[in-house]
Steps between C-alpha positions, in 0.01 A plus 500: 500500500814267535411430865169354395621282210852375597353207706296385196805520280708287738209254537477467120876460445524251787196303385650455154814362637310297758304319215803462282684324782182305606450378141871417458527286811637174370229216479676265744554758761344460837274796522542545884880454489510783237270708715727445796794670298262758392400586848859497625591762238174695580573488878864635432368778271225584740731516794745721309219734395379524859853594611525756233161649554590669818205359694706399812677207342373138469409459872336834520293428189379177640329673792198593283460154341177304585301195375486668145857400432429137565184490284684693231784260501264198482310677199819575314608131530156404360507755217850418391472125517164517316662719226782267443264195501266697260779525247613139563154366415506701165343841561649758255658815647277721291177348626552318829578803699214687346245230581629477852489881548133517376405240756700693772346827401148368528577341839662825621193700385295280738762529781513876475126528517454260776796548727588868428163646409637621169226623274380242241397719208344412163833575308676254726247233439511587119879464532473146635249421217758626247772285663285207484430559124881531465527166671270346238692653204830392654392137532341465145 
């Protein structure tokens, strides 16, 4: 059971710290300068994890990297910059991320169905409807 849920636990804990740090970024800070430091730290931690993972070291690990790393890098910059800007323009921690996540979930439902042929079921559609009702309630 631990094998299935530890990634979710790490994601939740990391997301909480992520949003605390994003919301706490000082108002006058250049978002992209801050992200540069963020990515330097992330690169160092990723390189260390790669070396410790026993996957043939950093150079050996790079052999399997393809276009997805580039797209993921660009997507991460977009997500992180948007999150910091979201808080800078006044979104609250307890609603901003929820609203964003609902829109992302709806978009990913379509992506999963169209690109990956994942089944679009009535419960999934009902889930989107419930999310949209939640958006209505959050914004009242």
